[in-house]
N, C-alpha and C positions, 0 to 999 in steps of 0.2 A: 504468586499462585500458591495456594495452600492446599495440601493433600494428605489424607491419611490412608490412601490407597494407591495401587499402581498407577503411574502417571502417564499421560500422553504428552509428548514432548512439545506440541505445537500450542502452548498456553498463551492466552491473550493478555493477562495482566497479573501483578503480583498480589492482587487482592481477590483472587477468584478461586473458588473451590471446585476441584476436579474429582469426579467420581470414577468408578472402577472402569467404566466404558471408555474414559477419556473425554466424555462430554461434560460440559459445564452444567451443574445443578444448582449453583447458588453464587452470589457475589455480594461484596460489601461496597457500598458507596461511602466515599469520603472526600473531604475537601483537600485538594493538593496544597501542602505547606501549611496545613492548619496547626495553630498553636492553642486551640480552645481545649481546656481540660476535659469539658464534658464530652466532646467528640472523641478524644483520645480514649477516654474511660469506655465510651460506647463500643469503640473498635476493639479495645482489649477485652471486653465482655464477649463480643461476638466470636472473636478468634478463640478464646478459651472455651466457648461453647462447642465449637467444632472440634476441639482437641486434635488438631493436625499433627502429624508426625514429621512433615517436611515442608519447608518453604523453599520455593524457586524463585529467586530474585531476579526479575527481568526489567526492572526499572532502568532508565537511561542514567549513565554515570553523571554524578554532580559533584564529585570530589570526595575524598576519603573521610573528611569530617562529617559531611552529611550521611555517607554510607554507614559509618560506625554508629551514628545516632539511630538510623533506621534499624540496624541489627540489634542494637541495645533494646530498642522498643519491642521487637519481635521476640527476643529472648525472654523479656519480662511477661510476654503473652504465653510463654511455655514452650516455644519452639526451640529445640536443641540442634536440629539438623537444618542447615541452610546451605543451599546450592545456588550458584550463579552470581554471588557477590562480586562485583568487578573490581578487584584489587589489582594493581600493578599493570602488567601487559593485558589483562583482560578488560581494562577500562578504556582502551583506546584501539581505534581501527589500525591495522598495519598498513604500511605504505609499500607499494611495489614501484621501485625506481624505474624498471624497464617499461612499464605501461603508464606510469604517472597516475595510477588509480589508487584510491584507498579501499580497503577491505569492506565488503558489503556488510551492513548491519546485521543481517541474518547470519552471516558466517561468524561475526564477532560473538553474537549471542549463543551460537552452537558451541563455540570454545568455552564459554562460561559455564555451560551446563554438561560438558563432557563427562563429569563423573557419573552422570545418569545413563550414559550410552551415547553412541553417535548419532546425532540428529541428521546429518548429512543433507544439507540444504540443496545440494546439486542434484539429488534424486527427486524427480517430479512427483513420485508416489508419496513422499513426505509432505507435499503441499495439498494432499487430498482433503477437500472440505467436508466429505461424507454428508452430502446432502440427504435429506430425507425424500421420499418419493412425493410428498406434498410441495416441497420447495421446487423440485424439478417441474412438477405439473404447473405450478403457478407461474414460474418464469416462461415456460413454453406457451402458456395461455396468453401472456401479454405479447408474445411474438407472432401470434396467430395472423394478425393483419398482413404479415409479410409473406405468408405462404411459404413456398420454397425459394424464395429469392434470397440470394446471398446478401449479407449486410456487414457494414462497418459500424463501429461504435465510437461516438465522440463523447469524451468526458471533459469539457473544456472549461468548466467552472472552477474557481478557487475562491476560498475565503481570505487568502493572503495576498495583499497587494504586491508583494516582491515576486510572486509567482505568475502574475497576470500578464499574459502576452498581448492582450488587447483584442476587442471585438472586431476591429477592422481587419487585423492580420488574419484572425480565425476565418472571417468571412471570405477573404481572398484566397485562403488556402482551401476552404471547402469548395469554392468555385472551381479550382484547379483539379481537385480530386474528383469532383462530379464528371468532369470531361474525361478524365483518365479511366474511371470505372463506371461506364454506363451499364444499366441492368442491375446495379446494386442499390439497395436501400441504405438509409442512415438512421442509426438509433442513437439517441442521446441519453446518458445516465448522469446521475448526480443528486444533489440535494434540491429541496424545493426552491431554494434561492437561485438555483441555476436554470430554472424554467425559462425565464424571460430572455437571457443571452442565448440559450440554446435555440429558442424560437427564432430569434433574430438571425443567428448565424446559419440556421437551417433554410432560410429563405433562398440561399444560393444553391441548394441542391436540386438537380433536375429530376431526380426519382422520388420515391416514397420516403417520407421521414416519420419517425416515430419518437415522441418525447416522453421518456420514462422517469425524468427527473422528479424525485420526491414521491415516487409511486411504489418503490420496491426497497426493502431493507437490504443491507449489504450482502447477505448470503444469497438472496435471490437475484440481486444484481450480478453477483459472480456467476450464477447459473445461466443468466442471459449472456454474459460475456463468453462463456464456454463455447457458444455457437458462432461467435463473431470471427470474421476473417482478419480483423485488425482493430486495435484500439488506438486512438488518437487524443492527445491532451497534454496538459502540463503534469508536473510531479504532483501526485494526489492519491487519495485513497483507492478510487476506481482504477487507477494505474496498477497499483499493487494487486488488486483483485484480478485484473486481467492477466498479469504475469503469473499469478498463482494457478490459474487454470490453463496456461500455456498459450494464450492468445498473444501474438506478436504486438509490440507497442512501438509507436513512433511518438517521441516525447520532446517537447521544447522544455528544456531544463534550465531553471535559474541556477546561477552560480552562488547562491546564498549558502549552499552547502558544498563540501568537497566532492570532487568527481568520484563516482563509484559507491559511495556509502549508502545512498538511497536510490540508486538506479533501480529500474524493474529487474527482478531477479530472474536469471535464466539466460538462454541463448536466443538469437534472432531479433532482439530488440534494437532499435535505432534511437540513440539519445543525441540530441543536438545540445551541447553544453559549450558555451564560450567561457574559457578561463580568463576572466578579467583580473586586473591587479588587485581588486577588492574581493576576490572569491573567498568563500568561507566565512562571510560576514554574519550569517545567520540572522539577518534582519528580517522582520515580517512586513515592515514597510520601509521602502527605499525612497528617500527624497533627495538626499545630497548627490547621489550617483545617478538619479533618475532611471533606475533599473537598466543600466547600460548593457549588462550581460544579456538581458532579454531583448532590448531594442536592437542589439546588433545582429540578432537572428532573423534573417529575412524569409520570405514566403518560399522562395526557390529552394533554399536549403532544407526547410522542412518538407517541402513536396518531395524532393529527392529521398529523404529519410522515410516518408510514407511508402514510396514505391519499393525501396529496398526491404522494409519490414513485411510488406505484402508479399513480395516475391519469395522471401524466406518461407512464409506461411504456405504459399502455393506449393513449394517443394515438399514441405511436410506433408500436406494433404495428398499430393501425388504419390509420395512414398507409402503412405498408410493405405492408399487405395489399391496397391499392387498385391 
């Protein structure tokens, strides 16, 4: 993130220009890992044209050699103040021996940018997406067919084979949930590629279903999620959107990552994670182990997680209504 003005701490990328209001007003496209001189010169020219005073480095740690190379390039671009470079302890998540959990990535990033002030990820106000009235209106318009009926959201699609729980298990879970929550509608969110599996899984729902996959951009999807009683799915972008707006999540979580690092941030979420001997593999496609971390999670376990997450949300709603 490049800036020559006061900065909003919730920045999405290291190649984004942030204005005084904290909103994005421009960005630079580039090919990750590029070595093409012409593209590097183009980036250098664009950054020099912005004349930023500050770079906030939020890229994932890739090793000190790569980090030093990146910082050298940005200094050649004229940047003298760089915050967030993950050297030493800032480059890795801390481990809690008592809980067996690793530090959430949001908390690690907050440590890296501490010189700018305390981001404090635990404060829900710091996750405010600052929707425009038009974004709220459009999200609510898509929910009009549901009327005042309460609804749950399923974001069951994933582009990563290692995170795919399987259509059959999702179908079985949705049938169980439909019986437990009569009078609720079910809304699906995700990408265009998720339309078909969402339609297939939604056949087991006894009430109204609404498939919004591929119909809304991320911010408007989050505006839909703010009204949901519960989000159900795998580790995914929609999961993080649901957590950011305070919607309880019930998640079937692959063990490709370490427990805690990429869980939905906040309280009330229910994550089903089986720590197999191959956890932390970071594989996108799991063939040798046949996704045993996910295959070992059964429908009953996920159903119990759904009920617990929903009950937490109900307690919050009842408290807010008092």
